[in-house]
C-alpha positions in Angstrom: -0.1 0.0 0.0 2.8 2.4 0.9 4.5 1.4 -2.3 1.5 2.5 -4.3 1.3 5.8 -2.5 5.0 6.5 -3.0 4.6 5.7 -6.7 1.7 8.2 -7.0 3.7 10.9 -5.2 6.7 10.1 -7.7 4.4 10.7 -10.6 3.0 13.9 -9.1 6.6 15.1 -8.6 7.6 14.3 -12.1 4.9 16.7 -13.3 6.2 19.7 -11.5 9.2 20.5 -13.6 9.6 23.7 -15.7 9.0 27.4 -15.7 6.3 29.8 -16.8 5.2 30.9 -20.3 2.0 32.5 -21.7 -0.4 29.8 -22.9 -2.8 32.0 -24.8 -5.9 31.4 -22.7 -7.5 33.5 -20.0 -7.5 31.9 -16.5 -11.2 32.0 -16.6 -11.5 30.0 -19.8 -13.1 26.7 -19.2 -10.8 23.9 -20.3 -13.2 21.1 -19.6 -16.5 20.2 -17.9 -16.7 16.9 -16.2 -20.3 15.9 -15.1 -21.2 19.5 -14.5 -17.8 20.5 -12.7 -15.8 23.0 -14.7 -12.0 22.9 -14.8 -10.6 26.3 -15.8 -7.3 27.3 -17.2 -6.7 29.0 -13.9 -7.2 25.7 -12.0 -4.6 24.1 -14.3 -2.2 26.9 -14.1 -2.2 26.6 -10.3 -1.1 23.0 -10.5 1.2 22.9 -13.4 3.8 25.1 -15.3 2.3 27.0 -18.1 4.0 25.0 -20.7 2.4 21.8 -19.4 -1.1 23.1 -18.8 -2.7 22.0 -22.2 -1.1 18.6 -22.1 -2.5 18.0 -18.6 -6.1 18.7 -19.4 -7.1 15.1 -20.1 -5.2 13.8 -17.1 -6.9 16.4 -14.9 -10.3 15.4 -16.3 -9.6 11.8 -15.2 -8.6 13.0 -11.7 -11.9 15.0 -11.5 -13.9 12.0 -12.7 -12.2 9.7 -10.2 -12.7 12.1 -7.4 -16.3 12.5 -8.2 -16.7 8.6 -8.3 -14.7 8.2 -5.0 -17.0 10.7 -3.3 -20.1 9.1 -4.8 -18.9 5.8 -3.4 -18.3 7.6 -0.1 -14.7 6.6 0.2 -12.9 8.1 3.2 -9.6 9.6 2.4 -9.4 12.2 5.3 -6.5 10.3 7.1 -4.5 9.8 3.9 -4.8 13.5 3.1 -4.0 14.7 6.5 -1.0 12.5 6.9 0.4 13.6 3.5 -0.2 17.3 4.2 1.5 16.9 7.5 4.5 15.2 6.0 4.9 17.2 2.8 2.9 20.4 3.2 5.8 22.7 3.7 8.7 23.9 1.5 12.0 22.2 2.3 14.2 24.7 4.1 16.7 26.5 1.9 19.7 24.8 3.7 18.5 21.3 2.6 20.4 20.8 -0.6 19.1 17.6 -2.3 17.9 17.3 -5.9 14.3 16.8 -4.6 14.3 19.9 -2.3 15.9 22.0 -4.8 13.3 20.9 -7.5 10.4 21.4 -5.1 11.5 24.9 -4.1 12.2 25.9 -7.7 8.7 24.7 -8.7 6.9 26.4 -5.8 8.9 29.6 -6.4 8.1 29.8 -10.1 4.5 29.0 -9.6 4.1 31.4 -6.6 5.7 34.2 -8.7 3.4 33.4 -11.7 0.3 33.6 -9.3 1.5 36.5 -7.2 1.6 34.3 -4.1 4.1 33.7 -1.3 5.9 30.4 -2.1 5.1 28.9 1.3 1.4 29.6 1.0 1.4 28.4 -2.6 3.1 25.1 -1.8 0.9 24.4 1.2 -2.2 24.9 -0.9 -0.7 22.9 -3.8 0.0 20.0 -1.4 -3.5 20.1 0.0 -5.0 19.9 -3.4 -2.7 17.2 -4.8 -2.9 15.1 -1.6 -6.7 15.0 -1.8 -6.5 14.0 -5.5 -3.9 11.4 -5.0 -5.7 9.9 -2.0 -9.1 9.8 -4.1 -7.2 8.1 -6.9 -5.6 5.6 -4.6 -8.8 4.8 -2.8 -10.8 4.5 -6.0 -8.3 2.2 -7.8 -7.8 0.1 -4.7 -11.5 -0.1 -4.3 -12.1 -1.3 -7.8 -9.1 -3.4 -8.5 -8.6 -6.8 -6.6 -5.0 -5.8 -5.6 -4.5 -9.0 -3.8 -4.1 -10.6 -7.3 -1.6 -7.9 -8.6 2.1 -8.1 -8.0 2.6 -4.5 -6.6 6.3 -4.9 -7.2 5.6 -5.1 -10.9 4.5 -1.5 -11.4 4.0 -2.0 -15.2 1.3 -4.6 -14.6 -0.4 -2.6 -11.9 -0.3 0.6 -14.0 -1.8 -1.2 -17.0 -4.7 -2.4 -14.9 -5.1 1.0 -13.3 -4.9 2.9 -16.6 -7.6 0.4 -18.0 -9.8 1.1 -15.1 -9.5 5.0 -15.7 -10.0 4.5 -19.4 -13.2 2.5 -18.8 -14.5 5.2 -16.4 -13.8 7.8 -19.1 -15.7 5.8 -21.6 -18.5 5.2 -19.2 -19.1 9.0 -18.7 -17.9 10.2 -22.2 -21.3 11.9 -22.8 -20.8 13.9 -19.6 -17.2 15.0 -20.4 -16.6 18.1 -22.5 -13.0 18.9 -23.2 -13.2 22.4 -24.6 -9.6 23.3 -25.0 -7.4 20.8 -26.9 -3.6 20.8 -27.0 -2.6 21.9 -30.6 -0.5 19.3 -32.6 2.7 21.0 -33.7 
């Protein structure tokens, strides 16, 4: 279980690299609507560097859909979220010189500057949001997959089953998902 959570955290951290650019859309622009819930460009800009925003729309739609389903199933994630926020909800101090700490500080500082926020306040809010998303994703996948039959040490096999589950959920609700802003093909 802890291994799955660490893997989800690693994926989240891989998404936070980069700096800011103008993406050509107003923050109030609706990027997608998922079963009545809007995802705006501003929502995406909060979570991702500007150059990643458009490519993250579909993934964010999946996260929103899973969150809605997990809430509908009344899955309790409060302890998971609280523990992660307590553990990771603060910027690493400047005297901690590890690649991870430096990447986190660089990301938080760039995002905070872009959003005209204090880096510590930004990062605390970022961790709260992503912790909740990660907890809902984990709870939903674990609740839907019989993980007793999955070799959790074989992350490829687990990821394949989890991705299929998410793809099936997207297909199930495709009529209630409207992705309004698409990433342009270069």
